[in-house]
C-alpha positions in Angstrom: 53.6 26.5 17.8 54.8 29.1 15.3 53.9 32.2 17.2 51.4 34.9 16.3 51.7 35.5 12.5 48.4 37.2 12.1 49.6 40.7 12.0 52.5 41.0 9.6 51.5 44.0 7.4 54.1 43.4 4.8 53.0 39.8 4.1 49.4 40.8 4.1 50.0 43.5 1.5 52.2 41.3 -0.7 49.7 38.5 -0.4 46.8 40.8 -1.4 48.7 42.2 -4.4 49.8 38.8 -5.7 46.3 37.4 -5.2 44.8 40.2 -7.3 47.4 39.7 -10.0 46.7 35.9 -10.0 43.0 36.4 -10.2 43.4 38.9 -13.0 45.7 36.5 -15.0 43.2 33.7 -14.6 40.2 35.9 -15.6 42.2 37.3 -18.5 43.0 33.8 -19.7 39.4 32.7 -19.6 38.3 35.9 -21.4 40.9 35.5 -24.2 40.1 31.8 -24.7 36.4 32.7 -25.1 34.4 29.7 -26.2 37.5 27.6 -26.3 37.7 27.6 -22.5 36.0 24.8 -20.7 36.4 23.0 -17.4 35.7 19.7 -19.2 38.8 17.7 -20.4 38.4 16.8 -24.0 39.5 13.5 -25.5 38.7 14.5 -29.0 39.3 17.6 -31.1 36.2 19.6 -31.6 35.9 20.8 -35.3 35.5 24.5 -34.4 38.2 24.6 -31.8 41.1 27.0 -32.5 44.4 27.3 -30.7 44.5 30.6 -28.7 47.9 32.3 -29.0 47.1 35.9 -28.1 46.8 37.7 -24.8 48.3 35.7 -21.9 48.6 32.6 -24.1 51.4 34.4 -26.0 53.5 34.1 -22.8 52.3 30.9 -21.2 50.8 27.7 -22.3 48.4 27.5 -19.3 47.9 31.0 -18.0 44.8 30.0 -16.1 46.8 27.5 -14.1 49.6 30.1 -13.5 47.0 32.6 -12.2 45.5 29.9 -10.0 48.9 29.0 -8.6 49.8 32.7 -7.8 46.3 33.2 -6.3 46.4 30.1 -4.1 49.9 30.8 -2.7 49.1 34.5 -2.2 46.0 33.8 -0.2 48.1 31.9 2.3 50.5 34.8 2.5 47.5 37.1 3.0 46.3 35.0 5.9 49.9 34.7 7.3 49.7 30.9 7.2 53.4 29.8 7.0 52.7 26.1 7.0 50.4 26.1 3.9 52.6 28.7 2.1 55.6 26.4 2.2 53.6 23.2 1.6 
């Protein structure tokens, strides 16, 4: 339908680089948040919780989500998948 997109070296390289940057950003955010990072949504404030404002949190409120976004779009570029990249 869309032709053979499986061998576009430029998109593969860009996808790989952006995926690595996205993964690094996500991992850096988790590392900087330390014990304050959890996958569980809290509905009450924990007494020993502190707001993290250093590292990637100095530039973004949710750097883990930013990293995940870049990683997920980049993997589709890496795979040369035009439909999922646009969607």
